[in-house]
N, C-alpha and C positions, 0 to 999 in steps of 0.2 A: 727799251725802258719798260720796267715792270709796272703794271697798272697799280695805282694807289689803292690801298686797302682801307676801307672805312670800317672802323670797329664800332659796333652798336652795343652799348651796355644796356641790355634789356633783360627782363626776367621772363623765361618761358614757363608758363604755368601748365600743369596737368589739368585735365578736366576736374580733378578732385579738389580737395581742400588744400590751402597753402601750407607749405612745410616750414620747418625750422630753417632750412637752407634758403628758402625764398626770403625770409625775414632778414637773415644774415646778409644776403646779397644786396637787398634794398637799403639796408642800414650801413653797408660798407664795413661790416665787422665779421668776425669768425662765428661759426655756429656755437663754439664754446662760450664766446662772450654773450651771445643771445641767451644761452642756457643759464649763465651766471646772473644775467640781468633779471630773468624771470624767477629764479629760485633764491638767489641771495643778492638782491639789488644793492645792498649796502657795500658790496665789493666792487661795484662798477661806478665810474665817474658819472657825474650828473649829465654831462653832455652826451656821453655814450648811452646812458639810460634813456634820455629823451629821444635820441635817434632810433633806438630799438623799439621803444613803445610807440613812436609815430609809425614805424613800419608795421608793427603788429596791428594797429588800428586801421592803417591804410589797406592792408591785405585781408583783414578779418581773420587773422590767425588765432587758433585756439590750441593750446598745448594738448598733446596726446597723453592724457592722464592714465589711460589704460596701459600704454607701454611703460610709463613711469612706474605704475603700480607693480607691474610684473618684475621690473628691475629691482625695486626697493622693498617689495613684499608688503607695501602699505599704500593706502589710497588717499590719506589725509582727509578722510570722510568719517565722521562719527554719526551715530544714530541716537535718537531719543524717542521713546515710546511713552506718551502721556495718556491718561485715561480718557480725557475729553478735550475737544477744542471749542465746545459750545459756550463755555463761560471763561472768564479771565482768571480762573483759579491758578493756572500754571504759567500765565503769560510773563509776569515779571521775572520769575526764576529762569524760565527758558530763554528770555531775552539776554539776561546776564550770562547764562551758559554759552549762548551763541557769540556774544561779544568777546568773551574770554577765549573761546576757540579761534575766533578770527585773528586774535593777536598771534596765534601760532600757525596761521595759514591753513586752518582746518575748516572744511565745509560741513554743515549740519543738515541731516535728513530727519524729518519729524513724522511720526505716525501716531494715530490715535486708536486705542484699543476698545473704546466705548465700554470700559469696565468689564470686558470679557477676557478671562484668562486664556481661553482657547484662541481667540483672535490675536491676543498678544503673542502667543506662542508662534503663530503663523508669521507675525510681523518680525519677531526676533530672527526667525529662520530666513526671511526675505532680506532683511537688512544685512545680515552676515553674508548671505549669498551674493549680495551686490557689493561686497567688499568693505563694509563698515569696519573700521579698525577697533572701535570700542562702542559701548552702549550706555546710555543713561536710562535707568529704569526707576519707576515710582513705586515705593513701598517694597515689601518682601513677599506679598502673596502672589504666587504664580504657579503654574503646573510643574510637577517634578520633571516632566519631559523638557521643559524650558531650561531648567537648571542643568540637566544632564547634557543637553545640546551645547550650552555655553561652555561647560567644562570640557567637552570633547573637542570643541573648536578652539579652546583656549582664548576666548574672546574676553578682553577686559570689560568689566561692567561695574558701575557704581549705582547704589540705591539712594535716592533722595526723598525728601518730604517725610522721612521717618528716621529714627535712631534706635538701634537695639544692640547694646554691647555684647550680647550673647551670640549674635549672628556671626558666621564666619566670613560673610561677604562685606566688602568695603561699603560704607555708607556715610552720608553727610545729611544731617537733618535735625530733628527735634523730637522729644518724647511727647507724642500726641496725648497720651493719657495724663501725663503730669501737667501739661498745659491746660487741658480741659478741667482737671481737678482743681487747679488754681482758680480758674474762672468760676467754677461751681462754689468754691468757698466764698468768693465775693458775693455771689447771689445769696448764699445762706446767711452771710453776715448782715444782709439787708432785711432779714426777717422772712424770706421766702421758705416755705416748707412744701407747698404743692408745686412740683416742677414737672414740666413736660419737655421732651426732647424730640426734635425732628432730625432724623439721621438718614444718611445714605444707607442703602442695603449693606449689611456688614459682611455677608459672604463674599469672599474674594477681595475684600477691601480692608486691610489691616488698620489703615488710618481711621476709618469710621468705627471699627470695632474697638480700637484703643480709646477713642474719644468717649464712646458710650461707657466703657469700663472706668474711665476717669471720673465721670459724673457719679457713677454708683459707688466708687471708692470714697469719694468726698462725702456722700450721704452717709455711708457706713461709719466714717471717721467721726461724724457729728451725731452719731447715735440714731440715725434715721434708717429704716429698712430699705436696702437697695432696690427691692422689688416695688417700692412705692413710686418709682419713676415711671411716668406714663410715656411710652416710647412709640413713635410712628416711624417706620422706614419708608423712604420714597426716593426715587432717583433725583439727582440735583437738577432743579430748575425753579424759576420764580413761581410758575403756575403750581408746581407740586408743593412748594413751600406754603403757598397760600391755602391750598386745599387741606394740607395736613394741619395747619394752624386752626382753620375753621372746625375741623374734626375734634381737635383737642378742646377748643373753647365751647363746643356743643355738649360736652360731658356734664353730668350733674354737678360735680365738683370741679370747677374750672382751675387750671393752673394759674398761679399768680406770676410765674416766670416761664417763658418758653425759650429753651436753649436750642440752638440750631447747629447742625454739623458743619455748615459753612455759611458764608455771607450771602450766597445766592438764595438759599432756602430762607434765610432771615429776611431778605428783601421782600420775598413773597409773603412772609408772615406779617411784616409791617404794612404791606399794601392791603391785605385782607383785614387787618385790625381796623384800618380806617373805614373800610366798607361796612364793617360790623358796628361801627360807632364806638369802638373801644379806644381809649386814650393810652398812649404809650409814653412814659411808663406809669402813669397814675393808676390805670386799671390793670395793666399787665405789662411786665417787662419782657424784652426780647434781646437775645444775644446771638452773636455769630461766631465765625471762626475763619481766619485767613487774613483779614484786613486788606482786602483788595479795594480798588478805587470806589466801588459802589458803597462801601461801608461809610464813607464820609459824605456822600451826596444824598443818601436816603434821608427821610424825615420821620422821626428824629434820627440824628447820626447814631451809628451803631456801635455799641460796646462789643468788642470782639477780641479774639486772640490774634496778636500781630505775629505773623510768620516772617522770618528773615529770608524772604525770597531771593533777593539779589546776592547776599552773602553765600547762600546755599548754591545758587547757580554758578557763581564764579568758582567756589571751592570744588564743586563737582567736576568742572572742566579741568582745573589744575590737577586733580587727582587722576582723572582719566588720561590726560596727556602724559603724566609721569608713568602710569602703568603701561601705556602704549609704547613708551620709549624704553621700557625695561628698567625703570627707576623705582625706588621705594616711594609710594605715595603717602607714607605715614599712616598713623592709625585712623580709624573711623572718627568722625568729628560730630560732637553734639553741640548744636547751636541753641540759644535760648529763645523760646517763644514767649513774648511778654503780653500783658493785657493792655489793650487800647481802651481807656475808659471814656465813654461819650454819654449821650443823653438817653439812650434807649433802656438803660438799667437804672431802676430807682427802688426805693423801699417798698416792701410788700404792702398792698392796700389793707387798711384796717377793716376787719370784718365787723359788720353791725353788731352791737351788743358787747363788744370787747373794748 
């Protein structure tokens, strides 16, 4: 009599990471079924999907995205390079961008250029070298070498937070100059003629440059000399906004309205106004740009330009996915930036004797 054979159904593991075959054996399905479950779960029954995912969790299996990328020539990873992570200027738009990418199974890698075109060029090269299928970029100002590299690599890229119909590159955003001019007209309608502007450095930052041009264009339209604008450039921060505000208000002829290139600078201006004993808006009005959360919680609440952050982020993601897939993303999209009117903007104070 032949001895009984005991069959032991066990998985023999290599010292390395668990494989697709390990998952298939533990779940009692084929490797093809495991692959379908991970890539197109809607094509697998709920019971099978549960068994496969239980096996994945039990084994600690992670798909080999490198091998998949080699086979498909794409990594399902997009990159985004934003100028700064220190303030919430880009947070809402970037969150909407990531949420929309997630609907397509795409992972987002984010880098910050610190407003340095040279650093951004390095980051563009690094993200593409790491297999980013497409890139989200902020504005149009960057080195010619960056554009040449993107063209040579044929990397899809979309520009956000700005709109310029004359540009050849795909963009979704708003006209910074037009929006700032609209806010300036509101300031002028309230009788202000002595206006100060706290702006980010304009070199390498087309958004800051366009906002400054928008103020000057509005002044010229109303018959005021554009060079009458008192301008201070400073990097975005609350402390810098406060210092710039004090400098403006220390001049012989004080501005009756201080316009700021973003809400962070404006928050600093409001803080310093309180320390200087100035009432806003009775003694001086203050405006911002972006309409991030801080605009509603400062005192007084900030009149500012409302940027369509979420619509811009979602739209940028859809355009990039279409471009990555070889589809027509459609034309560049101009969104409307509106004015959020709150308490920090009021009539120009009456000069004694008038």
